[in-house]
HTML snippet that shows the backbone in 3Dmol.js (N, CA, C, O; Angstrom):
<script src="https://3Dmol.org/build/3Dmol-min.js"></script>
<div id="view" style="width:600px;height:400px;position:relative"></div>
<script>
const pdb = `
ATOM      1  N   MET A   1     -27.943 156.353 165.078  1.00  0.00           N
ATOM      2  CA  MET A   1     -27.014 155.268 164.844  1.00  0.00           C
ATOM      3  C   MET A   1     -27.671 154.309 163.871  1.00  0.00           C
ATOM      4  O   MET A   1     -28.795 153.864 164.102  1.00  0.00           O
ATOM      5  N   SER A   2     -26.993 153.989 162.802  1.00  0.00           N
ATOM      6  CA  SER A   2     -27.495 153.027 161.832  1.00  0.00           C
ATOM      7  C   SER A   2     -26.878 151.672 162.101  1.00  0.00           C
ATOM      8  O   SER A   2     -25.693 151.570 162.418  1.00  0.00           O
ATOM      9  N   ILE A   3     -27.684 150.633 161.973  1.00  0.00           N
ATOM     10  CA  ILE A   3     -27.229 149.278 162.234  1.00  0.00           C
ATOM     11  C   ILE A   3     -27.637 148.408 161.062  1.00  0.00           C
ATOM     12  O   ILE A   3     -28.791 148.447 160.635  1.00  0.00           O
ATOM     13  N   MET A   4     -26.696 147.611 160.529  1.00  0.00           N
ATOM     14  CA  MET A   4     -27.000 146.724 159.412  1.00  0.00           C
ATOM     15  C   MET A   4     -27.676 145.463 159.926  1.00  0.00           C
ATOM     16  O   MET A   4     -27.235 144.875 160.913  1.00  0.00           O
ATOM     17  N   ASN A   5     -28.748 145.048 159.257  1.00  0.00           N
ATOM     18  CA  ASN A   5     -29.488 143.857 159.637  1.00  0.00           C
ATOM     19  C   ASN A   5     -29.875 143.128 158.355  1.00  0.00           C
ATOM     20  O   ASN A   5     -30.824 143.526 157.679  1.00  0.00           O
ATOM     21  N   ASN A   6     -29.145 142.054 158.011  1.00  0.00           N
ATOM     22  CA  ASN A   6     -29.403 141.285 156.791  1.00  0.00           C
ATOM     23  C   ASN A   6     -29.380 142.157 155.541  1.00  0.00           C
ATOM     24  O   ASN A   6     -30.221 141.998 154.657  1.00  0.00           O
ATOM     25  N   GLY A   7     -28.430 143.070 155.464  1.00  0.00           N
ATOM     26  CA  GLY A   7     -28.307 143.924 154.302  1.00  0.00           C
ATOM     27  C   GLY A   7     -29.191 145.153 154.332  1.00  0.00           C
ATOM     28  O   GLY A   7     -29.068 146.017 153.464  1.00  0.00           O
ATOM     29  N   LYS A   8     -30.081 145.254 155.308  1.00  0.00           N
ATOM     30  CA  LYS A   8     -30.964 146.406 155.436  1.00  0.00           C
ATOM     31  C   LYS A   8     -30.495 147.250 156.615  1.00  0.00           C
ATOM     32  O   LYS A   8     -30.042 146.719 157.629  1.00  0.00           O
ATOM     33  N   THR A   9     -30.604 148.545 156.477  1.00  0.00           N
ATOM     34  CA  THR A   9     -30.201 149.435 157.549  1.00  0.00           C
ATOM     35  C   THR A   9     -31.376 149.708 158.468  1.00  0.00           C
ATOM     36  O   THR A   9     -32.437 150.155 158.035  1.00  0.00           O
ATOM     37  N   ARG A  10     -31.166 149.431 159.739  1.00  0.00           N
ATOM     38  CA  ARG A  10     -32.182 149.714 160.747  1.00  0.00           C
ATOM     39  C   ARG A  10     -31.654 150.840 161.611  1.00  0.00           C
ATOM     40  O   ARG A  10     -30.495 150.799 162.024  1.00  0.00           O
ATOM     41  N   VAL A  11     -32.454 151.829 161.893  1.00  0.00           N
ATOM     42  CA  VAL A  11     -32.021 152.994 162.647  1.00  0.00           C
ATOM     43  C   VAL A  11     -32.488 152.879 164.087  1.00  0.00           C
ATOM     44  O   VAL A  11     -33.651 152.575 164.352  1.00  0.00           O
ATOM     45  N   SER A  12     -31.574 153.123 165.011  1.00  0.00           N
ATOM     46  CA  SER A  12     -31.902 153.165 166.425  1.00  0.00           C
ATOM     47  C   SER A  12     -32.123 154.635 166.778  1.00  0.00           C
ATOM     48  O   SER A  12     -31.200 155.441 166.658  1.00  0.00           O
ATOM     49  N   ASN A  13     -33.320 154.992 167.208  1.00  0.00           N
ATOM     50  CA  ASN A  13     -33.670 156.374 167.451  1.00  0.00           C
ATOM     51  C   ASN A  13     -33.770 156.633 168.949  1.00  0.00           C
ATOM     52  O   ASN A  13     -34.813 156.393 169.559  1.00  0.00           O
ATOM     53  N   CYS A  14     -32.699 157.116 169.531  1.00  0.00           N
ATOM     54  CA  CYS A  14     -32.666 157.359 170.968  1.00  0.00           C
ATOM     55  C   CYS A  14     -33.636 158.457 171.389  1.00  0.00           C
ATOM     56  O   CYS A  14     -34.140 158.437 172.512  1.00  0.00           O
ATOM     57  N   GLU A  15     -33.905 159.419 170.500  1.00  0.00           N
ATOM     58  CA  GLU A  15     -34.779 160.530 170.857  1.00  0.00           C
ATOM     59  C   GLU A  15     -36.197 160.078 171.202  1.00  0.00           C
ATOM     60  O   GLU A  15     -36.900 160.780 171.929  1.00  0.00           O
ATOM     61  N   SER A  16     -36.630 158.928 170.701  1.00  0.00           N
ATOM     62  CA  SER A  16     -37.982 158.457 170.986  1.00  0.00           C
ATOM     63  C   SER A  16     -38.002 157.400 172.094  1.00  0.00           C
ATOM     64  O   SER A  16     -39.033 156.770 172.328  1.00  0.00           O
ATOM     65  N   CYS A  17     -36.884 157.205 172.765  1.00  0.00           N
ATOM     66  CA  CYS A  17     -36.792 156.177 173.803  1.00  0.00           C
ATOM     67  C   CYS A  17     -37.191 156.731 175.171  1.00  0.00           C
ATOM     68  O   CYS A  17     -36.959 157.899 175.485  1.00  0.00           O
ATOM     69  N   GLU A  18     -37.789 155.869 175.956  1.00  0.00           N
ATOM     70  CA  GLU A  18     -38.210 156.222 177.309  1.00  0.00           C
ATOM     71  C   GLU A  18     -37.020 156.589 178.204  1.00  0.00           C
ATOM     72  O   GLU A  18     -37.176 157.377 179.137  1.00  0.00           O
ATOM     73  N   PHE A  19     -35.862 156.040 177.939  1.00  0.00           N
ATOM     74  CA  PHE A  19     -34.682 156.250 178.779  1.00  0.00           C
ATOM     75  C   PHE A  19     -33.823 157.443 178.350  1.00  0.00           C
ATOM     76  O   PHE A  19     -32.777 157.686 178.951  1.00  0.00           O
ATOM     77  N   TYR A  20     -34.236 158.184 177.336  1.00  0.00           N
ATOM     78  CA  TYR A  20     -33.471 159.328 176.837  1.00  0.00           C
ATOM     79  C   TYR A  20     -33.905 160.561 177.612  1.00  0.00           C
ATOM     80  O   TYR A  20     -34.962 161.128 177.335  1.00  0.00           O
ATOM     81  N   ASP A  21     -33.095 160.983 178.584  1.00  0.00           N
ATOM     82  CA  ASP A  21     -33.449 162.062 179.499  1.00  0.00           C
ATOM     83  C   ASP A  21     -32.437 163.194 179.444  1.00  0.00           C
ATOM     84  O   ASP A  21     -31.283 163.000 179.062  1.00  0.00           O
ATOM     85  N   TYR A  22     -32.890 164.378 179.834  1.00  0.00           N
ATOM     86  CA  TYR A  22     -32.014 165.540 179.901  1.00  0.00           C
ATOM     87  C   TYR A  22     -31.297 165.553 181.240  1.00  0.00           C
ATOM     88  O   TYR A  22     -31.937 165.488 182.289  1.00  0.00           O
ATOM     89  N   ASP A  23     -29.971 165.636 181.212  1.00  0.00           N
ATOM     90  CA  ASP A  23     -29.155 165.695 182.421  1.00  0.00           C
ATOM     91  C   ASP A  23     -28.767 167.150 182.645  1.00  0.00           C
ATOM     92  O   ASP A  23     -27.991 167.717 181.875  1.00  0.00           O
ATOM     93  N   GLU A  24     -29.310 167.756 183.707  1.00  0.00           N
ATOM     94  CA  GLU A  24     -29.055 169.168 183.972  1.00  0.00           C
ATOM     95  C   GLU A  24     -27.606 169.444 184.351  1.00  0.00           C
ATOM     96  O   GLU A  24     -27.093 170.530 184.085  1.00  0.00           O
ATOM     97  N   GLU A  25     -26.949 168.479 184.964  1.00  0.00           N
ATOM     98  CA  GLU A  25     -25.551 168.662 185.360  1.00  0.00           C
ATOM     99  C   GLU A  25     -24.645 168.804 184.147  1.00  0.00           C
ATOM    100  O   GLU A  25     -23.774 169.674 184.120  1.00  0.00           O
ATOM    101  N   TYR A  26     -24.846 167.943 183.127  1.00  0.00           N
ATOM    102  CA  TYR A  26     -24.034 167.985 181.914  1.00  0.00           C
ATOM    103  C   TYR A  26     -24.659 168.849 180.825  1.00  0.00           C
ATOM    104  O   TYR A  26     -24.020 169.133 179.812  1.00  0.00           O
ATOM    105  N   GLU A  27     -25.917 169.271 181.031  1.00  0.00           N
ATOM    106  CA  GLU A  27     -26.668 170.091 180.082  1.00  0.00           C
ATOM    107  C   GLU A  27     -26.744 169.447 178.702  1.00  0.00           C
ATOM    108  O   GLU A  27     -26.520 170.098 177.682  1.00  0.00           O
ATOM    109  N   GLU A  28     -27.063 168.158 178.692  1.00  0.00           N
ATOM    110  CA  GLU A  28     -27.243 167.419 177.441  1.00  0.00           C
ATOM    111  C   GLU A  28     -28.125 166.205 177.693  1.00  0.00           C
ATOM    112  O   GLU A  28     -28.347 165.804 178.835  1.00  0.00           O
ATOM    113  N   TYR A  29     -28.624 165.630 176.607  1.00  0.00           N
ATOM    114  CA  TYR A  29     -29.450 164.424 176.719  1.00  0.00           C
ATOM    115  C   TYR A  29     -28.555 163.201 176.831  1.00  0.00           C
ATOM    116  O   TYR A  29     -27.549 163.086 176.132  1.00  0.00           O
ATOM    117  N   VAL A  30     -28.933 162.289 177.717  1.00  0.00           N
ATOM    118  CA  VAL A  30     -28.164 161.074 177.951  1.00  0.00           C
ATOM    119  C   VAL A  30     -29.110 159.883 178.067  1.00  0.00           C
ATOM    120  O   VAL A  30     -30.304 160.046 178.320  1.00  0.00           O
ATOM    121  N   CYS A  31     -28.569 158.701 177.882  1.00  0.00           N
ATOM    122  CA  CYS A  31     -29.333 157.474 178.073  1.00  0.00           C
ATOM    123  C   CYS A  31     -29.266 157.109 179.550  1.00  0.00           C
ATOM    124  O   CYS A  31     -28.181 156.972 180.116  1.00  0.00           O
ATOM    125  N   SER A  32     -30.437 156.952 180.169  1.00  0.00           N
ATOM    126  CA  SER A  32     -30.472 156.629 181.600  1.00  0.00           C
ATOM    127  C   SER A  32     -30.663 155.133 181.853  1.00  0.00           C
ATOM    128  O   SER A  32     -30.837 154.720 183.000  1.00  0.00           O
ATOM    129  N   ALA A  33     -30.631 154.319 180.797  1.00  0.00           N
ATOM    130  CA  ALA A  33     -30.724 152.866 180.979  1.00  0.00           C
ATOM    131  C   ALA A  33     -29.445 152.382 181.647  1.00  0.00           C
ATOM    132  O   ALA A  33     -28.357 152.878 181.357  1.00  0.00           O
ATOM    133  N   ARG A  34     -29.580 151.430 182.524  1.00  0.00           N
ATOM    134  CA  ARG A  34     -28.426 150.898 183.253  1.00  0.00           C
ATOM    135  C   ARG A  34     -27.784 149.762 182.447  1.00  0.00           C
ATOM    136  O   ARG A  34     -28.245 148.621 182.491  1.00  0.00           O
ATOM    137  N   LEU A  35     -26.724 150.087 181.717  1.00  0.00           N
ATOM    138  CA  LEU A  35     -25.988 149.092 180.946  1.00  0.00           C
ATOM    139  C   LEU A  35     -24.690 148.777 181.665  1.00  0.00           C
ATOM    140  O   LEU A  35     -24.052 149.671 182.220  1.00  0.00           O
ATOM    141  N   ASP A  36     -24.296 147.513 181.657  1.00  0.00           N
ATOM    142  CA  ASP A  36     -22.987 147.204 182.227  1.00  0.00           C
ATOM    143  C   ASP A  36     -21.919 147.518 181.169  1.00  0.00           C
ATOM    144  O   ASP A  36     -22.249 147.886 180.042  1.00  0.00           O
ATOM    145  N   GLN A  37     -20.661 147.374 181.531  1.00  0.00           N
ATOM    146  CA  GLN A  37     -19.571 147.763 180.627  1.00  0.00           C
ATOM    147  C   GLN A  37     -19.579 146.974 179.325  1.00  0.00           C
ATOM    148  O   GLN A  37     -19.339 147.540 178.258  1.00  0.00           O
ATOM    149  N   ASP A  38     -19.849 145.688 179.397  1.00  0.00           N
ATOM    150  CA  ASP A  38     -19.868 144.861 178.191  1.00  0.00           C
ATOM    151  C   ASP A  38     -21.004 145.264 177.260  1.00  0.00           C
ATOM    152  O   ASP A  38     -20.806 145.373 176.050  1.00  0.00           O
ATOM    153  N   GLU A  39     -22.199 145.485 177.817  1.00  0.00           N
ATOM    154  CA  GLU A  39     -23.339 145.893 177.002  1.00  0.00           C
ATOM    155  C   GLU A  39     -23.093 147.245 176.341  1.00  0.00           C
ATOM    156  O   GLU A  39     -23.420 147.430 175.169  1.00  0.00           O
ATOM    157  N   MET A  40     -22.519 148.187 177.081  1.00  0.00           N
ATOM    158  CA  MET A  40     -22.238 149.510 176.530  1.00  0.00           C
ATOM    159  C   MET A  40     -21.180 149.433 175.434  1.00  0.00           C
ATOM    160  O   MET A  40     -21.317 150.084 174.399  1.00  0.00           O
ATOM    161  N   ALA A  41     -20.134 148.653 175.646  1.00  0.00           N
ATOM    162  CA  ALA A  41     -19.079 148.507 174.638  1.00  0.00           C
ATOM    163  C   ALA A  41     -19.624 147.874 173.366  1.00  0.00           C
ATOM    164  O   ALA A  41     -19.284 148.312 172.267  1.00  0.00           O
ATOM    165  N   ASN A  42     -20.465 146.851 173.495  1.00  0.00           N
ATOM    166  CA  ASN A  42     -21.074 146.220 172.322  1.00  0.00           C
ATOM    167  C   ASN A  42     -21.992 147.178 171.579  1.00  0.00           C
ATOM    168  O   ASN A  42     -21.982 147.211 170.349  1.00  0.00           O
ATOM    169  N   PHE A  43     -22.780 147.954 172.303  1.00  0.00           N
ATOM    170  CA  PHE A  43     -23.706 148.891 171.668  1.00  0.00           C
ATOM    171  C   PHE A  43     -22.950 150.002 170.953  1.00  0.00           C
ATOM    172  O   PHE A  43     -23.241 150.305 169.796  1.00  0.00           O
ATOM    173  N   LEU A  44     -21.986 150.610 171.628  1.00  0.00           N
ATOM    174  CA  LEU A  44     -21.229 151.696 171.017  1.00  0.00           C
ATOM    175  C   LEU A  44     -20.346 151.210 169.872  1.00  0.00           C
ATOM    176  O   LEU A  44     -20.082 151.958 168.931  1.00  0.00           O
ATOM    177  N   GLY A  45     -19.892 149.964 169.946  1.00  0.00           N
ATOM    178  CA  GLY A  45     -19.067 149.391 168.892  1.00  0.00           C
ATOM    179  C   GLY A  45     -19.861 148.882 167.703  1.00  0.00           C
ATOM    180  O   GLY A  45     -19.279 148.423 166.720  1.00  0.00           O
ATOM    181  N   GLY A  46     -21.209 148.958 167.783  1.00  0.00           N
ATOM    182  CA  GLY A  46     -22.052 148.530 166.678  1.00  0.00           C
ATOM    183  C   GLY A  46     -22.173 147.025 166.542  1.00  0.00           C
ATOM    184  O   GLY A  46     -22.528 146.523 165.476  1.00  0.00           O
ATOM    185  N   ARG A  47     -21.880 146.302 167.613  1.00  0.00           N
ATOM    186  CA  ARG A  47     -21.934 144.838 167.561  1.00  0.00           C
ATOM    187  C   ARG A  47     -23.287 144.284 168.013  1.00  0.00           C
ATOM    188  O   ARG A  47     -23.433 143.073 168.176  1.00  0.00           O
ATOM    189  N   THR A  48     -24.266 145.150 168.215  1.00  0.00           N
ATOM    190  CA  THR A  48     -25.601 144.702 168.571  1.00  0.00           C
ATOM    191  C   THR A  48     -26.578 145.112 167.471  1.00  0.00           C
ATOM    192  O   THR A  48     -26.285 146.010 166.682  1.00  0.00           O
ATOM    193  N   LYS A  49     -27.716 144.469 167.418  1.00  0.00           N
ATOM    194  CA  LYS A  49     -28.727 144.802 166.411  1.00  0.00           C
ATOM    195  C   LYS A  49     -29.525 146.033 166.811  1.00  0.00           C
ATOM    196  O   LYS A  49     -30.215 146.623 165.979  1.00  0.00           O
ATOM    197  N   GLY A  50     -29.439 146.412 168.034  1.00  0.00           N
ATOM    198  CA  GLY A  50     -30.159 147.568 168.554  1.00  0.00           C
ATOM    199  C   GLY A  50     -30.074 147.550 170.064  1.00  0.00           C
ATOM    200  O   GLY A  50     -29.575 146.593 170.657  1.00  0.00           O
ATOM    201  N   CYS A  51     -30.546 148.577 170.663  1.00  0.00           N
ATOM    202  CA  CYS A  51     -30.499 148.655 172.122  1.00  0.00           C
ATOM    203  C   CYS A  51     -31.489 147.661 172.719  1.00  0.00           C
ATOM    204  O   CYS A  51     -32.672 147.696 172.380  1.00  0.00           O
ATOM    205  N   PRO A  52     -31.032 146.780 173.596  1.00  0.00           N
ATOM    206  CA  PRO A  52     -31.940 145.800 174.194  1.00  0.00           C
ATOM    207  C   PRO A  52     -32.924 146.426 175.181  1.00  0.00           C
ATOM    208  O   PRO A  52     -33.893 145.777 175.575  1.00  0.00           O
ATOM    209  N   TYR A  53     -32.692 147.659 175.579  1.00  0.00           N
ATOM    210  CA  TYR A  53     -33.551 148.323 176.550  1.00  0.00           C
ATOM    211  C   TYR A  53     -34.457 149.375 175.921  1.00  0.00           C
ATOM    212  O   TYR A  53     -35.169 150.082 176.635  1.00  0.00           O
ATOM    213  N   TYR A  54     -34.438 149.489 174.593  1.00  0.00           N
ATOM    214  CA  TYR A  54     -35.241 150.506 173.921  1.00  0.00           C
ATOM    215  C   TYR A  54     -36.723 150.284 174.196  1.00  0.00           C
ATOM    216  O   TYR A  54     -37.245 149.186 174.002  1.00  0.00           O
ATOM    217  N   ARG A  55     -37.389 151.334 174.646  1.00  0.00           N
ATOM    218  CA  ARG A  55     -38.840 151.336 174.825  1.00  0.00           C
ATOM    219  C   ARG A  55     -39.356 152.656 174.279  1.00  0.00           C
ATOM    220  O   ARG A  55     -38.891 153.726 174.671  1.00  0.00           O
ATOM    221  N   TYR A  56     -40.312 152.572 173.381  1.00  0.00           N
ATOM    222  CA  TYR A  56     -40.878 153.779 172.791  1.00  0.00           C
ATOM    223  C   TYR A  56     -41.566 154.604 173.870  1.00  0.00           C
ATOM    224  O   TYR A  56     -42.376 154.083 174.637  1.00  0.00           O
ATOM    225  N   TYR A  57     -41.243 155.882 173.926  1.00  0.00           N
ATOM    226  CA  TYR A  57     -41.841 156.789 174.904  1.00  0.00           C
ATOM    227  C   TYR A  57     -43.061 157.449 174.275  1.00  0.00           C
ATOM    228  O   TYR A  57     -42.937 158.204 173.311  1.00  0.00           O
ATOM    229  N   ASP A  58     -44.223 157.168 174.816  1.00  0.00           N
ATOM    230  CA  ASP A  58     -45.463 157.742 174.332  1.00  0.00           C
ATOM    231  C   ASP A  58     -46.037 158.611 175.438  1.00  0.00           C
ATOM    232  O   ASP A  58     -46.610 158.096 176.399  1.00  0.00           O
ATOM    233  N   GLU A  59     -45.889 159.927 175.311  1.00  0.00           N
ATOM    234  CA  GLU A  59     -46.347 160.826 176.357  1.00  0.00           C
ATOM    235  C   GLU A  59     -47.869 160.870 176.475  1.00  0.00           C
ATOM    236  O   GLU A  59     -48.402 161.369 177.466  1.00  0.00           O
ATOM    237  N   TYR A  60     -48.562 160.353 175.474  1.00  0.00           N
ATOM    238  CA  TYR A  60     -50.021 160.345 175.508  1.00  0.00           C
ATOM    239  C   TYR A  60     -50.583 158.971 175.861  1.00  0.00           C
ATOM    240  O   TYR A  60     -51.752 158.696 175.588  1.00  0.00           O
ATOM    241  N   LYS A  61     -49.778 158.113 176.458  1.00  0.00           N
ATOM    242  CA  LYS A  61     -50.198 156.750 176.785  1.00  0.00           C
ATOM    243  C   LYS A  61     -51.447 156.724 177.666  1.00  0.00           C
ATOM    244  O   LYS A  61     -52.362 155.941 177.408  1.00  0.00           O
ATOM    245  N   SER A  62     -51.500 157.556 178.688  1.00  0.00           N
ATOM    246  CA  SER A  62     -52.649 157.573 179.582  1.00  0.00           C
ATOM    247  C   SER A  62     -53.905 158.095 178.886  1.00  0.00           C
ATOM    248  O   SER A  62     -55.014 157.675 179.215  1.00  0.00           O
ATOM    249  N   VAL A  63     -53.740 159.002 177.934  1.00  0.00           N
ATOM    250  CA  VAL A  63     -54.883 159.542 177.197  1.00  0.00           C
ATOM    251  C   VAL A  63     -55.499 158.453 176.329  1.00  0.00           C
ATOM    252  O   VAL A  63     -56.723 158.376 176.221  1.00  0.00           O
ATOM    253  N   HIS A  64     -54.680 157.612 175.708  1.00  0.00           N
ATOM    254  CA  HIS A  64     -55.183 156.525 174.870  1.00  0.00           C
ATOM    255  C   HIS A  64     -56.037 155.548 175.682  1.00  0.00           C
ATOM    256  O   HIS A  64     -57.004 154.991 175.162  1.00  0.00           O
ATOM    257  N   LYS A  65     -55.690 155.341 176.935  1.00  0.00           N
ATOM    258  CA  LYS A  65     -56.451 154.429 177.790  1.00  0.00           C
ATOM    259  C   LYS A  65     -57.816 154.988 178.147  1.00  0.00           C
ATOM    260  O   LYS A  65     -58.751 154.224 178.384  1.00  0.00           O
ATOM    261  N   GLN A  66     -57.951 156.319 178.189  1.00  0.00           N
ATOM    262  CA  GLN A  66     -59.204 156.955 178.566  1.00  0.00           C
ATOM    263  C   GLN A  66     -60.215 156.942 177.427  1.00  0.00           C
ATOM    264  O   GLN A  66     -61.420 157.026 177.663  1.00  0.00           O
ATOM    265  N   ILE A  67     -59.742 156.840 176.223  1.00  0.00           N
ATOM    266  CA  ILE A  67     -60.631 156.889 175.048  1.00  0.00           C
ATOM    267  C   ILE A  67     -61.361 155.607 174.865  1.00  0.00           C
ATOM    268  O   ILE A  67     -62.149 155.473 173.928  1.00  0.00           O
TER     269      ILE A  67
END
`;
const viewer = $3Dmol.createViewer("view");
viewer.addModel(pdb, "pdb");
viewer.setStyle({}, {cartoon: {color: "spectrum"}});
viewer.zoomTo();
viewer.render();
</script>
C-alpha cells in the first residue's frame, strides 16, 4: 500500500510486520493487530499515514542480544 506524505510516497510493508501472520483456516496471510472499525476503515481508505501498530519483525532479535 502506498501512502502520500508531503508529496513523497511512503510504502507500508505488511510482510515485514510483527502482526502479519498466516491464518490456516483461510489459508492466507492476515493482519492480527486488533483494530476497531474506525481504525480499519481509515487504514483501508488511505486516510492514515501508515499503520499505527506496525512493528518491524526481526526473527534474529535474540541473536543480536547475544553478540
